[in-house]
C-alpha positions in Angstrom: 46.2 -51.4 35.7 48.9 -49.7 37.7 49.6 -46.4 39.5 53.2 -46.1 38.2 55.8 -48.6 37.2 58.5 -46.0 36.8 58.3 -45.0 40.5 58.5 -48.7 41.5 61.9 -48.9 39.9 63.0 -46.0 42.1 61.6 -47.6 45.3 58.1 -46.2 45.6 55.0 -48.3 46.0 52.6 -49.0 43.2 49.2 -50.6 42.9 48.4 -53.0 40.1 45.6 -55.2 39.2 44.8 -57.9 36.6 41.9 -57.3 34.2 39.6 -59.7 32.4 41.6 -59.7 29.1 44.0 -62.6 28.7 47.1 -63.6 26.7 46.9 -67.3 25.7 49.9 -69.5 24.8 49.4 -72.8 23.1 52.2 -75.3 23.2 51.8 -78.3 20.9 54.2 -81.3 20.9 54.2 -83.0 17.5 55.6 -86.6 17.4 58.0 -87.3 14.6 59.0 -90.5 12.9 62.6 -91.7 13.4 63.7 -90.6 10.0 62.3 -87.1 10.6 64.0 -86.4 13.9 67.0 -84.7 12.3 64.8 -82.1 10.6 62.8 -81.2 13.7 61.7 -77.6 14.0 60.6 -75.2 16.7 57.9 -72.9 15.4 56.4 -69.8 17.0 53.1 -68.6 15.6 52.1 -65.1 16.6 48.5 -65.3 15.5 47.5 -61.7 16.4 50.2 -60.3 14.1 50.0 -63.0 11.4 53.7 -63.8 11.8 55.4 -67.2 12.1 59.1 -67.9 13.0 60.9 -71.2 13.0 64.3 -72.5 14.0 65.7 -76.0 13.3 66.1 -77.8 16.7 69.6 -78.8 15.7 70.4 -75.1 15.3 69.0 -74.3 18.8 71.1 -77.2 20.2 74.2 -75.7 18.6 73.4 -72.3 20.1 73.0 -73.9 23.5 76.6 -75.2 23.4 77.8 -71.7 24.4 77.0 -72.4 28.0 75.7 -75.1 30.2 71.9 -75.4 30.8 71.3 -75.7 34.5 67.7 -76.7 34.6 64.5 -74.8 35.4 64.2 -75.2 39.1 65.6 -71.8 39.7 65.1 -68.7 37.5 68.4 -67.0 36.5 69.2 -64.0 34.3 70.2 -64.2 30.7 74.0 -64.2 30.4 75.9 -62.2 27.8 76.9 -65.4 26.0 73.3 -66.7 25.9 72.1 -63.3 24.7 74.7 -63.3 21.9 73.6 -66.7 20.8 70.0 -65.6 20.7 71.0 -62.5 18.7 72.6 -64.7 16.1 69.5 -66.8 15.9 67.4 -63.7 15.3 69.8 -62.4 12.7 68.7 -65.3 10.4 65.2 -63.7 10.2 66.5 -60.2 9.2 64.0 -58.3 11.5 64.1 -54.6 10.7 65.3 -52.2 13.4 61.9 -50.4 13.3 60.4 -53.5 14.9 62.4 -53.5 18.1 59.4 -54.7 20.0 59.4 -57.9 17.9 63.1 -58.6 18.4 62.7 -58.2 22.1 59.7 -60.5 22.3 61.4 -63.2 20.2 64.6 -62.9 22.4 62.5 -63.4 25.5 60.8 -66.5 23.9 64.1 -68.1 22.9 65.7 -67.4 26.3 62.7 -69.0 28.1 62.5 -71.9 25.7 66.2 -72.8 25.8 66.5 -72.2 29.6 63.4 -74.1 30.7 63.3 -76.9 28.2 66.8 -76.8 26.9 67.9 -79.6 24.5 66.1 -82.2 26.5 62.7 -81.5 24.9 61.7 -84.2 22.4 62.6 -83.1 18.9 59.8 -81.4 17.0 58.1 -79.9 20.1 56.4 -77.3 19.2 48.8 -58.4 23.4 48.2 -58.3 26.0 51.5 -57.0 27.5 55.0 -58.3 27.3 54.6 -59.5 30.9 51.5 -61.5 30.0 53.4 -62.9 27.0 56.4 -63.9 29.3 54.1 -65.4 32.0 52.0 -67.5 29.5 55.2 -68.7 27.7 57.0 -69.5 30.9 54.0 -71.3 32.4 53.5 -73.4 29.3 57.2 -74.3 29.1 57.4 -75.1 32.8 54.3 -77.3 32.6 55.7 -79.1 29.6 59.0 -79.6 31.6 57.0 -81.1 34.5 57.9 -78.3 36.8 54.4 -76.8 37.1 51.1 -78.6 37.6 47.5 -77.7 38.1 46.1 -78.3 41.6 42.7 -79.3 40.5 40.5 -76.2 41.1 38.5 -75.0 38.2 38.9 -71.4 37.3 36.1 -69.0 36.2 37.6 -68.7 32.7 35.7 -71.7 31.4 35.7 -75.5 31.0 39.1 -77.1 31.2 41.1 -74.2 32.8 42.7 -75.2 36.1 44.4 -73.3 38.9 48.1 -73.5 39.8 49.6 -73.7 43.3 51.4 -70.7 44.9 54.9 -72.2 44.8 54.5 -73.1 41.1 53.1 -69.6 40.4 56.2 -68.1 42.0 58.4 -70.2 39.7 56.4 -69.0 36.7 56.8 -65.4 38.0 60.5 -65.7 38.4 61.1 -66.9 34.9 58.7 -64.4 33.4 60.7 -61.6 35.2 63.9 -62.8 33.5 62.0 -62.6 30.1 60.8 -59.1 31.0 64.4 -58.1 31.7 65.4 -59.0 28.2 62.5 -57.0 26.7 62.7 -53.9 29.0 66.1 -53.8 30.6 65.2 -52.7 34.1 61.6 -53.6 34.7 60.0 -53.2 38.1 58.6 -56.7 38.3 55.1 -55.5 38.9 53.6 -56.4 35.5 54.8 -60.0 35.5 53.7 -60.4 39.2 50.2 -59.2 38.7 49.9 -61.2 35.4 51.0 -64.3 37.3 49.0 -64.0 40.5 46.0 -61.9 39.3 43.7 -59.9 41.5 45.1 -56.6 42.8 48.4 -56.0 44.6 50.5 -53.4 46.2 54.1 -53.8 45.1 57.2 -52.1 46.7 60.8 -53.1 46.5 59.9 -56.6 45.5 57.4 -57.1 48.4 53.9 -58.0 47.4 50.8 -57.3 49.4 47.5 -58.7 48.2 44.6 -56.3 48.1 40.9 -57.2 48.1 38.7 -54.7 46.4 35.5 -54.3 48.4 33.5 -52.9 45.4 33.7 -53.6 41.7 35.9 -51.2 39.8 35.4 -50.7 36.0 37.8 -49.0 33.7 37.7 -48.0 30.0 41.0 -48.8 28.4 41.9 -46.8 25.4 44.7 -48.1 23.1 46.3 -45.1 21.4 47.9 -47.5 18.9 51.1 -45.6 19.4 54.1 -47.9 19.9 56.7 -47.1 22.5 60.1 -48.4 23.6 59.7 -49.2 27.3 63.4 -49.7 27.8 64.2 -46.2 26.4 61.4 -44.7 28.6 62.7 -46.3 31.7 66.2 -45.1 30.9 64.8 -41.6 30.3 63.3 -41.4 33.7 66.6 -42.5 35.3 68.4 -39.7 33.3 65.9 -37.1 34.5 66.3 -38.3 38.1 70.0 -38.0 37.9 69.8 -34.4 36.5 67.1 -33.3 39.0 67.6 -35.6 41.9 65.9 -33.6 44.6 62.8 -32.7 42.5 62.4 -36.2 41.2 62.8 -37.7 44.7 59.8 -35.6 45.7 57.9 -36.9 42.6 58.6 -40.5 43.6 57.7 -39.8 47.2 54.3 -38.3 46.1 53.7 -41.4 43.9 54.4 -43.6 46.9 51.8 -41.6 49.0 49.2 -42.0 46.3 49.8 -45.7 46.0 49.4 -46.2 49.8 46.2 -44.2 49.7 44.8 -46.1 46.8 45.6 -49.4 48.6 43.6 -48.3 51.6 40.8 -46.9 49.4 40.2 -50.1 47.3 39.8 -52.2 50.5 37.3 -49.8 52.0 33.8 -51.1 51.8 31.1 -48.8 50.4 27.6 -50.0 51.1 25.3 -47.5 49.4 25.3 -45.2 46.4 26.5 -42.1 48.3 29.5 -44.0 49.8 30.3 -45.6 46.4 30.2 -42.2 44.7 32.5 -40.7 47.4 34.9 -43.5 47.1 35.1 -43.2 43.3 35.6 -39.5 43.5 38.6 -39.9 45.7 40.0 -42.6 43.4 39.5 -40.3 40.4 41.4 -37.5 42.2 44.3 -39.8 43.0 44.4 -40.9 39.3 44.4 -37.3 38.2 47.3 -36.5 40.6 49.2 -39.5 39.5 48.9 -38.5 35.8 50.4 -35.1 36.7 53.3 -36.8 38.3 53.8 -39.0 35.3 53.9 -35.9 33.1 56.7 -34.6 35.5 58.6 -37.7 34.7 58.4 -37.0 31.0 56.5 -40.2 30.0 53.3 -38.7 28.7 52.6 -38.3 24.9 50.4 -36.2 22.6 48.2 -39.2 22.0 47.7 -39.7 25.7 46.9 -36.0 26.2 44.3 -36.3 23.4 42.6 -39.1 25.3 42.7 -37.1 28.5 41.1 -34.1 26.9 38.4 -36.2 25.3 37.3 -38.0 28.5 37.5 -34.8 30.5 34.8 -33.3 28.3 32.5 -35.9 29.8 33.8 -35.2 33.4 35.8 -38.5 33.4 39.3 -38.8 34.8 42.1 -40.7 32.9 45.7 -41.6 33.3 48.3 -43.4 31.3 49.3 -46.9 32.3 52.5 -48.9 31.9 55.6 -47.1 30.7 53.7 -44.3 28.9 55.0 -42.7 25.7 51.9 -44.0 23.9 50.4 -47.3 24.7 47.1 -47.4 26.8 45.2 -45.0 28.9 42.9 -45.9 31.9 39.6 -44.1 32.4 37.6 -44.7 35.6 34.0 -45.6 34.8 31.8 -44.4 37.7 29.1 -46.8 38.9 26.3 -44.3 38.2 27.6 -43.3 34.7 24.9 -43.9 32.1 25.5 -46.3 29.3 24.5 -43.6 26.8 27.3 -41.3 28.1 29.8 -44.2 28.0 28.8 -45.0 24.4 29.4 -41.3 23.4 32.8 -41.4 25.0 33.8 -44.5 23.2 32.4 -43.3 19.9 34.4 -40.0 20.1 37.6 -41.9 21.1 37.2 -44.4 18.3 36.5 -41.6 15.8 40.1 -40.5 16.5 41.4 -44.0 15.5 41.8 -45.2 19.1 40.6 -48.6 20.2 38.5 -49.1 23.4 37.8 -51.9 25.9 35.7 -52.0 29.0 37.2 -54.2 31.7 36.7 -55.1 35.3 39.7 -54.7 37.6 40.9 -57.8 39.5 41.0 -60.6 37.0 42.6 -64.0 37.5 46.2 -64.8 37.0 48.0 -67.7 35.3 46.0 -70.9 34.7 46.6 -74.0 32.6 44.5 -76.1 30.3 45.7 -79.5 29.2 43.8 -81.3 26.5 40.8 -80.1 24.5 40.1 -76.6 25.7 37.4 -74.7 23.9 39.8 -71.9 23.0 42.2 -74.0 21.0 42.3 -76.8 18.5 44.4 -79.8 19.5 46.3 -80.6 22.7 47.6 -77.6 24.5 49.1 -76.4 27.7 
């Protein structure tokens, strides 16, 4: 959940929070016999999409020869030479241009893999958002490389999941951001940061302020099932800002003011039904204003507007989240809203081929599970 990533790129504050939906990355290292080492393969299995990609480890090693691998202690951007090598690796799979999102995700995976583990990994080693993908992949690879370790605390996600120290989380975040840059071009950094650290944050010019929500906040997430090109949307906002600099500066300033007010509001304790209702009404107004500003930026979409009209019939306020242009829409679920009304809202949205999830704001960030976790078969990180 976030107030506006586009405005963050232009220096405004934004509020973002993790939710209790997770992206899981399983990294399995398969031992090979001596006579099999030359045929070792790196395989990426995207289970949700039913797609599998593989590259001979010898081929990856050949691609790495274009530049020296410096190690994973410090995150660094993808150089043009490394990007060209990755592009050649992807050409072997003949991915159609219509699936630009897939090419971007695979590019981020290969960059993170070759940068963090390089050629030193033993041969044969083996939606959430793109940020969650980059965070989970970076964390798994850094753990396999011995750069990240659990600190022992057990998370609330279930048996076997352990917490990670702040310094290690920062390293995961830095690498995930480099992956995000491959996918999105000029990301704000807010998505990978909240995916890594969890909870709720205020983010401005790279500075992170942790927020503690004093009351539970529930949202209905509606997936419009409309794909979008985040890189193109971000570029479009930049172009509009260059054409109408004064007007767009006012838009970004207004977004900043809304983010600051949301930050104060979520930390305000409401101790009875009247106070909770008042707090939620203010939050709804701020969401409504933010959606109007996003429309000014040109990042709404007809599918998003359909969701807004549908939820408004039930006196519920919604706004787009992420880059816009499709994607997902947030709808605030008031504490006193009846389950019957909520069921009607969901039924009407799903009748229009949308997909709905109910989530609680403020989920946990990156965690690791080593060994036999209940969510996977076999040894995983």
